[in-house]
C-alpha positions in Angstrom: 13.3 -2.8 -56.8 10.5 -4.0 -59.4 10.6 -7.4 -60.7 10.2 -7.5 -64.6 9.3 -10.5 -66.7 8.9 -10.1 -70.2 6.8 -12.6 -72.9 5.7 -12.5 -76.5 9.0 -13.1 -78.2 8.9 -15.7 -81.2 9.6 -16.3 -84.8 8.3 -14.1 -87.3 8.5 -13.4 -90.9 9.9 -10.2 -92.1 7.2 -7.5 -92.7 5.3 -9.2 -89.8 3.8 -7.7 -86.3 4.6 -8.7 -82.7 3.9 -7.2 -79.3 6.2 -7.8 -76.3 4.9 -7.7 -73.0 6.7 -7.0 -69.5 4.9 -7.6 -66.4 6.0 -5.7 -63.2 5.7 -6.5 -59.6 5.0 -4.1 -56.5 3.1 -1.1 -56.0 5.5 1.1 -57.3 5.5 0.2 -60.8 4.1 3.6 -61.8 6.9 5.2 -60.0 9.5 3.7 -62.6 10.7 4.9 -66.4 10.7 1.9 -68.6 12.8 1.1 -71.3 13.2 -1.6 -73.8 16.7 -2.6 -75.0 17.7 -5.4 -77.3 21.0 -7.4 -78.1 21.7 -9.2 -80.9 24.0 -12.4 -80.9 27.9 -10.8 -81.1 26.8 -7.1 -80.4 26.2 -4.7 -77.5 22.9 -4.3 -75.8 21.4 -1.1 -77.6 18.3 0.9 -76.8 15.1 0.5 -78.2 12.4 2.7 -76.7 11.6 4.4 -73.4 8.5 5.7 -71.8 7.9 8.0 -68.8 6.5 7.2 -65.5 2.7 8.4 -66.5 3.4 7.4 -70.0 3.2 10.9 -71.4 6.6 11.0 -72.9 8.2 8.5 -74.8 11.7 8.4 -76.8 12.3 5.9 -79.9 15.6 4.9 -81.4 16.2 6.0 -85.0 16.2 2.4 -86.3 12.7 1.7 -85.1 10.8 5.0 -85.1 7.7 4.9 -87.1 7.6 0.8 -86.8 7.6 0.3 -83.2 5.4 1.8 -80.1 6.2 1.5 -76.5 3.3 1.8 -74.1 2.2 1.1 -70.6 -1.0 0.4 -68.4 -0.1 1.4 -64.6 -2.9 -0.1 -63.6 -2.1 -3.3 -64.8 1.7 -3.0 -64.0 2.6 -3.9 -67.7 4.6 -2.1 -70.1 4.3 -3.1 -74.0 6.3 -2.8 -77.2 4.5 -3.2 -80.5 6.8 -4.0 -83.3 5.3 -3.5 -87.0 6.9 -4.0 -90.2 9.6 -6.3 -88.7 13.0 -6.7 -90.6 15.9 -9.4 -90.1 18.0 -7.0 -88.3 15.5 -6.7 -85.7 16.7 -10.1 -84.4 17.5 -10.0 -80.8 16.8 -10.9 -76.9 14.7 -7.9 -75.9 14.9 -6.7 -72.7 12.7 -4.6 -70.3 13.9 -2.3 -67.7 12.7 -0.2 -65.1 14.6 3.2 -64.0 14.1 6.4 -62.4 14.8 8.7 -65.2 13.6 8.5 -68.6 16.8 7.8 -71.0 18.3 6.1 -73.8 21.4 4.7 -71.9 21.4 1.7 -70.0 23.3 2.2 -66.7 20.1 4.2 -64.8 18.1 1.5 -65.5 18.4 -0.7 -62.0 15.9 -3.5 -62.7 16.0 -5.8 -65.6 13.9 -9.0 -66.8 15.3 -12.0 -68.2 14.8 -11.3 -71.9 12.5 -12.6 -74.5 13.8 -13.9 -77.9 12.6 -12.3 -81.0 13.5 -13.8 -84.5 12.6 -12.3 -87.7 13.2 -14.8 -90.8 13.5 -13.3 -94.3 
């Protein structure tokens, strides 16, 4: 299992940008696919973006396509989510997750961080 810690969430105005970071522990970080999910109050957790072990493949949710970019740096055990053109509906707790397969569903991800709050004001 890999331990994950997210950071970078804060209050930002609509139209602004934010970069979330997720730090992973252990020497096996590069053997995991990584994903970002989010959960807004009263809503189910939803997929945001995912990246393959090498970083060569990514998947984005339609709701963030063209605005958010996932990336990773295996040398630093880090994964990032660059969020541009933020909207109030992006307000949520954002979680990073690690799993063995590149997928948009949450169940295959076996390690989760504690989450970081992103609030977008209108």
